[in-house]
C-alpha positions as CSV (number, residue, x, y, z in Angstrom):
1,M,0.2,0.2,0.3
2,L,1.0,3.5,-0.7
3,D,2.8,5.3,2.3
4,I,0.5,8.4,2.8
5,T,2.1,9.2,6.0
6,N,2.3,13.5,6.0
7,L,0.6,13.7,2.6
8,Y,-2.0,16.0,1.6
9,A,-4.0,16.8,-1.1
10,Y,-4.8,20.6,-2.1
11,R,-6.8,22.6,-4.2
12,I,-6.7,26.2,-5.8
13,E,-9.7,26.9,-7.3
14,E,-9.6,27.3,-11.1
15,L,-5.8,26.7,-10.8
16,A,-4.8,23.7,-9.7
17,V,-5.0,20.6,-7.9
18,G,-1.9,18.4,-6.3
19,I,-0.2,16.6,-3.8
20,V,2.0,18.1,-1.1
21,K,4.5,16.1,1.9
22,A,4.1,18.4,5.0
23,K,4.3,18.0,8.7
24,S,0.5,19.5,9.0
25,Y,-2.2,21.5,7.2
26,E,-0.3,24.8,8.2
27,D,3.0,23.5,6.9
28,A,0.8,22.1,4.0
29,R,-0.9,25.3,3.1
30,E,2.5,27.7,3.3
31,K,4.4,25.0,1.0
32,V,1.6,25.4,-1.5
33,K,1.7,29.0,-1.4
34,V,5.2,29.7,-1.6
35,A,5.8,27.2,-4.8
36,Y,2.9,28.5,-6.2
37,L,4.2,32.7,-5.6
38,K,7.7,30.9,-7.4
39,H,6.6,29.0,-9.9
40,N,3.2,30.2,-11.1
41,D,2.2,34.2,-12.2
42,C,-1.8,33.3,-11.8
43,F,-1.3,32.9,-8.3
44,D,-2.5,35.6,-5.9
45,L,-2.4,35.4,-2.6
46,E,-5.4,37.8,-2.1
47,R,-7.8,35.9,-4.2
48,D,-6.7,32.4,-4.0
49,V,-7.6,30.1,-1.2
50,V,-5.6,26.8,-1.0
51,E,-8.0,24.2,0.2
52,I,-6.1,21.3,2.3
53,K,-7.0,17.8,2.8
54,E,-5.0,14.8,4.5
55,I,-5.1,11.7,2.7
56,A,-6.5,9.7,4.9
57,E,-6.7,5.5,5.4
58,D,-10.3,5.9,4.9
59,D,-10.1,7.0,1.4
60,S,-11.0,5.1,-1.7
61,W,-8.2,2.8,-2.1
62,F,-8.1,0.0,-5.0
63,S,-7.0,-3.3,-4.0
64,D,-5.8,-4.3,-7.3
65,N,-3.9,-1.0,-7.3
66,P,-2.6,-0.4,-3.8
67,D,-0.5,2.7,-5.3
68,V,-3.3,4.8,-6.2
69,V,-5.5,6.6,-3.9
70,E,-8.7,8.8,-4.8
71,V,-9.5,11.9,-2.7
72,D,-12.1,13.2,-4.8
73,E,-13.9,15.6,-1.6
74,L,-11.5,18.3,-2.0
75,I,-11.8,18.4,-6.2
């Protein structure tokens, strides 16, 4: 099974969806903000909200593909 320790899904509305490795929700949010401020000129701290969801054991796992987890609640 995929090691999901410290993995968080993130969503920035109308901009991006991804995964970040972090120590906490706040750490995840800050890492995403820093990355998008540096690498994406469409990201605006005043306008864009970074939604965070911890990837958890109760998310949807595919028994025949244990390295894939579905985190559709955030998207």
